[in-house]
C-alpha positions as CSV (number, residue, x, y, z in Angstrom):
1,M,105.2,112.8,115.5
2,S,105.1,116.5,114.9
3,G,102.3,117.4,117.3
4,K,102.8,120.6,119.2
5,L,101.3,119.3,122.5
6,K,101.9,115.5,122.8
7,G,104.0,114.7,119.7
8,I,107.4,113.2,119.9
9,S,109.0,116.5,118.8
10,S,107.4,118.5,121.6
11,R,108.5,115.9,124.2
12,I,112.1,116.1,122.9
13,K,112.0,119.9,123.1
14,L,111.1,119.6,126.8
15,I,114.4,117.8,127.3
16,N,116.4,120.1,125.0
17,S,114.9,123.3,123.7
18,K,117.4,123.6,120.9
19,A,116.1,120.4,119.2
20,I,114.3,121.3,116.0
21,L,111.9,119.2,114.1
22,V,113.2,119.3,110.5
23,H,110.5,118.3,108.0
24,C,111.4,117.8,104.3
25,A,111.1,121.2,102.7
26,C,109.7,119.8,99.5
27,H,107.2,117.6,101.4
28,K,106.0,120.6,103.3
29,L,105.6,122.6,100.2
30,N,103.6,119.7,98.7
31,L,101.4,119.7,101.8
32,V,100.7,123.4,101.3
33,I,99.4,122.7,97.7
34,S,97.6,119.4,98.7
35,K,95.7,121.2,101.4
36,S,94.4,123.7,98.9
37,C,92.1,120.9,97.9
38,N,90.0,121.9,100.9
39,V,88.6,124.6,98.7
40,Q,85.6,122.9,97.3
41,S,85.8,124.2,93.7
42,V,89.5,123.3,93.5
43,R,89.0,119.9,95.0
44,N,86.3,119.1,92.5
45,A,88.3,120.4,89.5
46,L,91.4,118.4,90.4
47,D,89.4,115.2,90.9
48,Q,87.6,115.7,87.5
49,I,90.9,116.3,85.7
50,K,92.3,113.1,87.3
51,D,89.3,111.1,86.0
52,I,89.7,112.5,82.5
53,S,93.4,111.7,82.5
54,Y,92.6,108.1,83.6
55,F,90.0,107.9,80.9
56,F,92.6,108.4,78.2
57,N,95.7,106.9,79.8
58,L,94.1,103.6,80.7
59,S,92.6,103.0,77.3
60,P,94.8,102.7,74.2
61,K,91.8,103.3,72.0
62,C,90.9,106.5,73.7
63,A,94.5,107.6,73.7
64,S,94.8,107.1,70.0
65,C,91.7,109.2,69.5
66,L,93.3,112.0,71.5
67,N,96.5,111.7,69.5
68,K,94.7,112.6,66.4
69,F,93.8,116.0,67.8
70,I,97.0,116.8,69.8
71,F,99.3,119.3,68.0
72,P,102.9,118.4,67.5
73,G,105.0,119.1,70.6
74,Q,102.2,118.7,73.0
75,A,102.5,116.2,75.8
76,K,100.0,113.5,76.7
77,L,97.8,114.0,79.8
78,I,99.4,113.6,83.2
79,D,97.7,112.4,86.3
80,T,97.1,115.2,88.9
81,C,97.7,112.7,91.8
82,R,98.0,114.4,95.2
83,T,101.0,112.3,96.3
84,R,103.2,113.0,93.2
85,W,104.6,116.4,93.8
86,V,105.8,117.9,90.5
87,Q,103.5,115.7,88.4
88,K,100.4,117.2,90.1
89,L,101.5,120.8,89.2
90,K,102.6,119.8,85.7
91,G,99.4,117.9,85.1
92,L,97.4,121.1,85.4
93,D,99.5,122.9,82.8
94,V,99.4,119.9,80.4
95,F,95.7,119.6,80.7
96,F,95.2,123.3,80.1
97,D,97.4,123.3,77.1
98,N,95.6,120.3,75.6
99,Y,92.1,121.5,76.6
100,I,90.9,122.1,73.0
101,S,92.3,118.7,71.8
102,V,90.7,116.9,74.7
103,F,87.4,118.6,73.9
104,H,87.4,117.6,70.2
105,S,88.3,114.0,71.1
106,M,85.5,113.9,73.6
107,E,83.1,115.1,70.9
108,E,84.2,112.4,68.5
109,M,83.7,109.6,71.1
110,A,80.5,111.0,72.5
111,Y,78.7,111.4,69.1
112,N,80.3,108.1,67.9
113,E,79.2,108.6,64.3
114,G,81.4,105.8,63.0
115,K,80.3,103.3,65.7
116,S,84.0,102.8,66.6
117,Y,83.5,103.0,70.4
118,N,81.3,100.9,72.7
119,I,78.4,102.3,74.7
120,D,80.3,102.6,78.0
121,T,83.1,104.7,76.4
122,S,80.6,106.9,74.5
123,S,78.6,107.5,77.7
124,K,81.6,108.5,79.7
125,A,82.8,110.8,76.9
126,S,79.4,112.4,76.8
127,C,79.6,113.1,80.6
128,F,83.1,114.5,80.3
129,L,82.1,116.6,77.3
130,N,79.2,118.1,79.3
131,L,81.7,118.9,82.1
132,M,84.2,120.6,79.8
133,T,81.5,122.9,78.5
134,N,80.6,123.9,82.0
135,F,81.7,127.5,82.6
136,S,82.3,126.9,86.3
137,F,84.7,124.1,85.5
138,I,86.7,126.2,83.0
139,V,87.0,129.1,85.5
140,S,88.1,126.7,88.3
141,L,90.7,125.2,86.1
142,V,92.2,128.5,84.9
143,L,92.2,130.1,88.4
144,T,93.7,127.1,90.1
145,K,96.4,126.7,87.4
146,Q,97.4,130.4,87.5
147,I,97.8,130.4,91.3
148,I,99.5,127.1,91.7
149,D,102.0,127.9,88.9
150,Y,103.9,130.1,91.4
151,F,104.9,126.9,93.2
152,Y,106.1,124.9,90.2
153,V,109.7,126.1,89.9
154,I,110.6,126.0,93.5
155,T,109.1,122.5,93.9
156,V,111.3,121.2,91.0
157,V,114.4,122.7,92.6
158,L,113.6,121.2,96.0
159,Q,113.6,117.7,94.5
160,T,117.0,117.9,92.9
161,K,120.0,116.1,94.4
162,A,121.9,119.3,95.2
163,F,120.5,122.8,96.0
164,D,121.0,125.7,98.4
165,I,118.3,125.3,101.0
166,S,118.9,128.8,102.4
167,Q,118.3,130.3,99.0
168,Q,115.1,128.2,98.6
169,C,113.9,129.4,102.0
170,N,114.4,133.0,100.9
171,E,112.4,132.2,97.7
172,I,109.6,130.7,99.8
173,N,109.6,133.9,101.9
174,C,109.4,135.9,98.7
175,L,106.6,133.7,97.6
176,K,104.7,134.5,100.8
177,T,105.3,138.2,100.3
178,Q,104.3,138.0,96.6
179,I,101.0,136.4,97.4
180,L,100.3,138.7,100.4
181,D,101.1,141.9,98.4
182,K,99.0,140.8,95.4
183,N,96.1,143.1,94.4
184,I,93.5,140.3,94.1
185,D,91.2,142.4,92.0
186,V,93.8,143.1,89.3
187,Y,95.2,139.6,89.1
188,H,91.8,138.0,89.3
189,N,90.6,140.1,86.4
190,E,93.6,139.0,84.3
191,W,93.1,135.4,85.0
192,Y,89.3,135.6,84.5
193,L,89.9,137.0,81.0
194,I,92.0,133.9,80.2
195,A,89.0,131.8,81.2
196,L,86.7,133.9,79.1
197,D,88.9,133.5,76.0
198,L,88.9,129.7,76.5
199,A,85.2,129.6,77.0
200,K,84.7,131.7,73.9
201,T,86.8,129.3,71.8
202,L,84.5,126.5,72.9
203,D,81.3,128.6,72.4
204,V,80.5,128.4,76.1
205,S,78.5,131.3,77.5
206,E,79.4,133.2,80.7
207,V,77.0,132.0,83.4
208,K,76.8,132.6,87.1
209,P,75.8,129.6,89.3
210,R,72.4,129.8,90.8
211,F,72.1,131.6,94.1
212,C,69.7,130.6,96.8
213,G,68.9,131.7,100.4
214,R,70.4,128.6,102.0
215,Q,73.0,126.2,100.5
216,V,75.0,123.5,102.2
217,Y,76.6,121.4,99.5
218,R,78.1,124.0,97.1
219,D,79.4,127.6,97.0
220,N,76.7,130.2,97.5
221,Y,78.2,133.7,97.5
222,P,76.1,136.8,96.8
223,S,77.7,138.9,94.1
224,D,76.9,141.6,91.5
225,T,78.9,140.1,88.6
226,V,80.0,136.6,87.5
227,S,83.6,137.6,87.9
228,D,83.0,138.7,91.5
229,Y,81.3,135.4,92.3
230,F,84.3,133.3,91.3
231,K,86.6,135.8,93.0
232,Y,84.8,135.2,96.3
233,S,84.4,131.4,95.8
234,I,87.8,130.5,94.4
235,T,90.5,133.2,94.1
236,S,90.3,134.7,97.6
237,P,89.8,131.4,99.6
238,L,92.6,129.7,97.7
239,L,95.1,132.6,98.1
240,D,94.2,133.0,101.8
241,H,94.6,129.3,102.4
242,L,98.0,129.1,100.7
243,V,99.3,132.1,102.7
244,N,98.1,130.6,106.0
245,E,99.7,127.2,105.1
246,L,103.0,128.8,104.1
247,E,103.2,130.8,107.3
248,D,102.3,127.7,109.4
249,R,104.6,125.2,107.8
250,F,107.6,127.5,107.0
251,D,107.9,129.2,110.4
252,E,110.8,131.6,110.5
253,G,111.8,130.3,113.9
254,E,112.3,126.8,112.6
255,M,114.1,128.0,109.5
256,I,116.8,129.8,111.4
257,V,119.0,126.7,111.3
258,Y,119.4,127.0,107.6
259,K,121.0,130.4,107.9
260,G,124.1,128.5,108.9
261,L,124.7,127.7,105.2
262,S,125.5,131.4,104.6
263,G,128.9,130.7,106.1
264,V,129.9,128.1,103.5
265,P,132.9,129.5,101.5
266,A,131.2,129.5,98.1
267,T,128.3,131.5,99.5
268,V,130.6,133.9,101.3
269,V,132.6,134.6,98.2
270,K,129.4,135.0,96.1
271,K,127.7,137.3,98.5
272,N,130.9,139.5,98.8
273,K,130.9,139.9,95.0
274,E,127.3,140.8,95.1
275,K,127.9,143.1,98.0
276,C,125.4,141.3,100.2
277,F,125.8,140.7,103.9
278,W,126.2,137.1,105.0
279,K,127.5,137.7,108.5
280,S,124.2,138.7,110.0
281,D,122.5,135.5,108.9
282,F,125.4,133.3,110.1
283,M,125.6,135.2,113.4
284,E,122.0,134.6,114.0
285,F,122.6,130.9,113.5
286,L,125.6,130.9,115.9
287,H,123.7,132.8,118.6
288,F,121.0,130.2,118.5
289,Y,123.6,127.6,119.6
290,I,125.7,130.1,121.6
291,S,126.1,127.8,124.6
292,D,127.7,125.2,122.3
293,M,130.3,127.6,120.9
294,P,133.9,127.1,122.4
295,H,134.8,130.8,122.2
296,P,131.6,132.9,121.9
297,T,133.3,136.2,122.6
298,S,135.5,136.0,119.5
299,I,132.8,135.2,117.0
300,H,133.0,138.7,115.3
301,A,136.7,138.5,114.8
302,E,136.5,134.9,113.6
303,L,134.0,135.8,110.9
304,D,136.2,138.7,109.6
305,L,139.2,136.3,109.4
306,W,137.0,133.7,107.7
307,E,136.0,136.2,105.0
308,I,139.6,137.3,104.4
309,F,140.9,133.7,104.3
310,W,138.7,132.7,101.4
311,Y,139.1,135.9,99.4
312,N,142.2,134.8,97.5
313,Q,141.8,131.0,97.5
314,S,141.7,129.2,94.2
315,V,139.6,126.2,95.3
316,I,136.4,127.3,97.1
317,P,134.3,124.5,98.8
318,S,130.6,124.6,98.1
319,T,129.3,122.3,100.9
320,I,129.9,121.8,104.6
321,T,131.5,118.4,104.1
322,E,134.0,119.8,101.6
323,T,134.8,122.7,103.9
324,L,135.5,120.5,106.9
325,K,137.8,118.3,104.8
326,S,139.6,121.0,102.8
327,I,141.4,123.0,105.6
328,D,142.4,122.7,109.2
329,M,139.5,124.2,111.0
330,R,141.2,124.5,114.4
331,G,141.9,128.2,113.6
332,F,138.1,128.8,113.4
333,P,136.7,126.9,116.4
334,N,133.3,128.6,116.5
335,I,132.7,128.2,112.7
336,R,133.8,124.5,112.9
337,E,131.4,123.8,115.7
338,G,128.6,125.5,113.8
339,F,129.4,123.4,110.7
340,L,129.4,120.2,112.7
341,I,125.9,121.1,114.1
342,M,124.7,122.1,110.6
343,G,126.0,118.8,109.2
344,T,123.6,116.8,111.4
345,I,120.5,118.6,110.2
346,P,118.7,116.9,107.3
347,I,117.4,118.9,104.4
348,T,115.2,116.6,102.3
349,T,113.9,113.0,102.1
350,C,114.0,112.9,98.3
351,E,117.2,111.0,98.2
352,C,115.8,108.2,100.3
353,E,112.7,108.1,98.2
354,R,114.8,107.8,95.0
355,S,116.4,104.7,96.5
356,I,113.0,103.2,97.2
357,S,112.0,103.9,93.6
358,V,115.1,102.2,92.4
359,I,114.4,99.1,94.5
360,R,110.9,98.9,93.1
361,R,112.3,98.9,89.6
362,L,114.9,96.2,90.4
363,K,112.9,93.8,92.4
364,T,109.9,93.2,90.1
365,Y,107.4,90.4,90.2
366,M,109.5,88.4,87.8
367,Q,112.7,89.0,89.8
368,N,111.7,88.7,93.5
369,R,113.8,85.8,94.5
370,M,117.3,87.2,93.8
371,L,119.9,86.8,96.5
372,E,120.9,89.7,98.7
373,S,124.4,90.0,97.2
374,R,123.1,90.3,93.7
375,F,120.3,92.6,94.7
376,N,122.8,94.9,96.5
377,S,125.2,94.9,93.5
378,S,122.4,95.7,91.1
379,A,121.1,98.5,93.3
380,L,124.6,100.0,93.5
381,M,125.0,100.0,89.7
382,S,121.5,101.6,89.3
383,I,121.9,104.3,92.0
384,H,125.5,105.3,91.3
385,Q,125.5,105.4,87.6
386,E,128.3,107.9,87.6
387,I,130.7,105.0,88.5
388,I,131.6,103.2,85.3
389,P,132.7,99.6,85.9
390,D,135.8,98.2,84.3
391,V,134.3,96.1,81.5
392,E,137.5,94.4,80.6
393,R,138.0,93.3,84.2
394,V,134.4,91.9,84.4
395,L,135.0,89.9,81.1
396,N,138.3,88.5,82.4
397,I,136.5,87.3,85.6
398,F,133.9,85.5,83.4
399,F,136.7,83.9,81.3
400,C,138.5,82.7,84.3
401,F,135.4,81.0,85.7
402,R,134.2,79.3,82.5
403,G,132.5,76.0,83.2
404,T,131.8,76.9,86.9
405,T,128.9,78.6,88.6
406,L,129.7,82.3,88.9
407,R,128.3,84.3,91.7
408,I,127.9,87.5,89.8
409,G,126.7,89.6,92.8
410,F,129.9,89.0,94.7
411,Y,132.2,89.9,91.8
412,L,130.2,93.0,91.0
413,I,130.9,94.2,94.5
414,L,134.6,93.4,93.9
415,V,134.6,95.5,90.7
416,Y,133.3,98.5,92.6
């Protein structure tokens, strides 16, 4: 689909060079993080954390053992699944916060002094206990968590129903700059101290993995200190990979279309109060579609009039749709044409995926034979919960049809 040589997007661009492949911003950011699993130490750590979370979450007896050691206010373990975006990032934080509690619960199940657990559970707990006392695993967990935490906030925002994609694009650019400008030595030393503190709490000694002349199946970096070894094997490769993925997936040439949102009245008023320039970004967007503009020579004057028009208005639209509906746009033909183009460009696929999730909750294995009318009505009520049905009217309909078969799906549609 998105191949640069023979993909559908490249073939469409041969017909019209202005056609832009718009991938979901949150999905692209998730792919950046998911591809970080190509770093061997990170991939192994995430898979092992997932196995530990399954060990507790799929067994009520193991979960009750963990609950005895969890401090008040701490959350249960969350799966670090690669396809669940925020859950994967949050799962690392929760596992790190509960590391001591998980360790003590593993100890109890591994030693099994009270003979409360079967041999299989005790054996698995012993293996996980040995893993959690491995210094390499502790360092991999801490370094991965500290680096990926930079993506958590922006990932959460990109999955909300309403957000300013232009602002999020600026934050992604700042994220790339932040990672590029980092002094790896300084930050790595800070993060490594956190790993040392955690290891000291568990009485785990600082050990450098064995180095040999030729190694194929694991990291094998020559280094003077243990800290340098993990810097070469985890911190540097992971940071370099994240930077390359961000630059590849969030190309500035493709993100130019989102600069058209800087002309939305709410953004114009906000940037004027902050004394920020919005015209240059919006002008860049209009010049990209300059051949589609009805009066390209009057763009500068039109932008000045647009800014003055919204200066003293009491109601300020915050979206393109509201702007097109709120005023007569014939006095601003170039801006109107830009907004019409901008309105056809998708931002995210999260809304469609929410609908799919709702359908999965409605049409369960026990309710898989409902008629289409009832299914559509139930979906409307679940998706649009901000619409409150008239309860009295629904009851009156039921009273009027007492003793007869009532097609509830049809009348739910009428109520809406």
